[in-house]
C-alpha positions as a printed NumPy array, in Angstrom:
array([[ 32.335, -27.626,   4.743],
       [ 33.942, -26.806,   8.087],
       [ 33.349, -27.689,  11.618],
       [ 32.311, -24.502,  12.547],
       [ 29.324, -24.385,   9.618],
       [ 28.294, -27.801,  10.562],
       [ 27.895, -26.608,  14.453],
       [ 25.901, -23.848,  13.462],
       [ 23.451, -25.43 ,  11.168],
       [ 23.076, -28.231,  14.097],
       [ 22.399, -25.569,  16.48 ],
       [ 19.911, -23.334,  14.488],
       [ 18.171, -25.907,  11.992],
       [ 14.774, -25.904,  12.352],
       [ 12.46 , -28.568,  10.456],
       [ 12.323, -28.125,   6.709],
       [ 15.073, -25.109,   6.673],
       [ 17.122, -27.425,   4.081],
       [ 15.993, -29.736,   0.97 ],
       [ 18.037, -32.721,   2.005],
       [ 20.566, -35.001,   0.634],
       [ 20.787, -35.203,  -3.251],
       [ 22.623, -37.695,  -5.65 ],
       [ 25.83 , -36.813,  -7.493],
       [ 23.81 , -37.437, -10.878],
       [ 21.374, -34.429,  -9.829],
       [ 24.804, -32.44 ,  -9.379],
       [ 25.976, -33.692, -12.723],
       [ 22.601, -32.815, -14.649],
       [ 23.122, -29.17 , -13.753],
       [ 26.866, -28.938, -14.449],
       [ 25.995, -30.339, -17.767],
       [ 23.087, -27.881, -18.279],
       [ 25.197, -24.958, -17.511],
       [ 28.64 , -26.242, -19.035],
       [ 30.401, -25.48 , -15.739],
       [ 32.215, -27.523, -12.654],
       [ 30.569, -27.06 ,  -9.277],
       [ 33.632, -25.974,  -6.952],
       [ 34.235, -28.485,  -4.165],
       [ 32.913, -26.654,  -1.22 ],
       [ 29.739, -25.73 ,  -2.555],
       [ 29.3  , -29.155,  -4.054],
       [ 30.028, -30.421,  -0.52 ],
       [ 26.995, -28.142,   0.944],
       [ 24.494, -29.368,  -1.956],
       [ 25.556, -33.235,  -1.526],
       [ 24.532, -32.933,   2.037],
       [ 21.779, -30.183,   2.437],
       [ 20.413, -29.852,  -1.34 ],
       [ 19.462, -26.245,  -0.675],
       [ 18.402, -23.957,   2.245],
       [ 19.844, -22.391,   5.282],
       [ 19.41 , -21.002,   8.674],
       [ 17.753, -18.165,  10.424],
       [ 16.591, -16.467,   7.214],
       [ 19.76 , -17.193,   4.779],
       [ 18.657, -19.335,   2.142],
       [ 21.433, -20.764,   0.072],
       [ 20.518, -21.74 ,  -3.805],
       [ 21.365, -25.243,  -4.245],
       [ 19.777, -28.541,  -6.246],
       [ 16.462, -30.198,  -5.115],
       [ 17.024, -33.31 ,  -6.808],
       [ 14.327, -34.381,  -9.105],
       [ 12.284, -31.424,  -8.345],
       [ 15.103, -29.05 , -10.093],
       [ 17.376, -26.579,  -8.904],
       [ 17.138, -23.242,  -7.442],
       [ 20.74 , -22.441,  -8.251],
       [ 19.832, -23.479, -12.036],
       [ 17.473, -20.904, -12.277],
       [ 18.69 , -18.174, -10.669],
       [ 21.924, -18.696, -12.747],
       [ 19.975, -18.86 , -15.894],
       [ 17.756, -15.897, -14.97 ],
       [ 21.03 , -13.759, -14.141],
       [ 22.969, -14.857, -17.195],
       [ 20.069, -13.453, -19.25 ],
       [ 20.856, -10.224, -17.467],
       [ 24.52 , -10.094, -18.236],
       [ 26.101, -12.403, -15.558],
       [ 28.941, -14.222, -17.178],
       [ 28.768, -17.949, -18.304],
       [ 31.325, -18.855, -15.75 ],
       [ 29.452, -17.822, -12.859],
       [ 26.767, -19.495, -10.621],
       [ 24.653, -18.098,  -8.316],
       [ 24.427, -19.371,  -5.018],
       [ 22.503, -16.407,  -3.034],
       [ 19.964, -14.144,  -4.731],
       [ 19.396, -10.858,  -2.681],
       [ 17.144,  -9.542,  -5.247],
       [ 19.503,  -6.309,  -5.806],
       [ 22.433,  -8.515,  -6.35 ],
       [ 23.534, -12.251,  -6.067],
       [ 26.483, -13.652,  -4.787],
       [ 28.094, -15.847,  -7.355],
       [ 31.151, -18.323,  -7.783],
       [ 33.424, -18.262, -10.643],
       [ 33.738, -22.069, -11.746],
       [ 36.635, -21.396, -13.85 ],
       [ 38.83 , -20.671, -11.065],
       [ 41.955, -22.556, -10.878],
       [ 42.547, -22.681,  -6.937],
       [ 41.193, -25.217,  -4.792],
       [ 37.866, -23.464,  -4.358],
       [ 35.993, -20.806,  -6.215],
       [ 36.021, -17.193,  -4.817],
       [ 32.572, -15.839,  -4.079],
       [ 31.717, -12.36 ,  -5.782],
       [ 28.884,  -9.724,  -5.848],
       [ 27.338,  -9.131,  -8.929],
       [ 24.745,  -6.403,  -9.592],
       [ 22.848,  -5.788, -12.837],
       [ 23.767,  -2.163, -13.036],
       [ 27.715,  -2.585, -12.991],
       [ 27.661,  -6.019, -14.371],
       [ 31.071,  -6.495, -12.904],
       [ 31.677,  -8.971, -10.198],
       [ 33.343,  -7.721,  -6.964],
       [ 35.438, -10.34 ,  -4.708],
       [ 33.595, -10.797,  -1.575],
       [ 34.904, -13.96 ,   0.014],
       [ 37.917, -16.137,  -0.69 ],
       [ 35.886, -19.065,  -0.299],
       [ 32.245, -20.63 ,  -0.298],
       [ 32.983, -22.01 ,   3.321],
       [ 33.959, -18.116,   4.162],
       [ 31.032, -16.945,   2.669],
       [ 28.512, -19.369,   4.266],
       [ 30.334, -18.981,   7.849],
       [ 30.102, -15.012,   7.571],
       [ 26.054, -15.179,   6.496],
       [ 25.308, -17.759,   8.541],
       [ 27.061, -16.071,  11.604],
       [ 25.46 , -12.738,  10.723],
       [ 22.027, -14.357,  10.538],
       [ 22.568, -15.865,  13.869],
       [ 23.464, -12.784,  15.536],
       [ 20.428, -11.073,  14.481],
       [ 18.123, -13.951,  15.099]])
């Protein structure tokens, strides 16, 4: 996670905005259940924060022994037609933002996916780009 995102979180985080740090074992369980490998930038976010966000932007994640909001959202949208290579990182109801876990680059791109079109559309070149943009928009509107 880049320094700008860390600074945003530090400046705007309120009590209980994030679940909190989790263990690699919790991530490994979710990866096994979904048959995927979580991209590094997103993995770093999950390890440090678990799930959550600032200024009303709540990123799906893993909540340790309590479960995984990302796992549940991904399973739900896979039943609606999302490809098995994708994981949901942000659920907006009408559509989701998801990552392709089979991208061969250093980190996965972030796509938007709607139930009606069922075609992922590229939105961001990396998880950090997505997070920085969404957090900045939320701060600007806070």
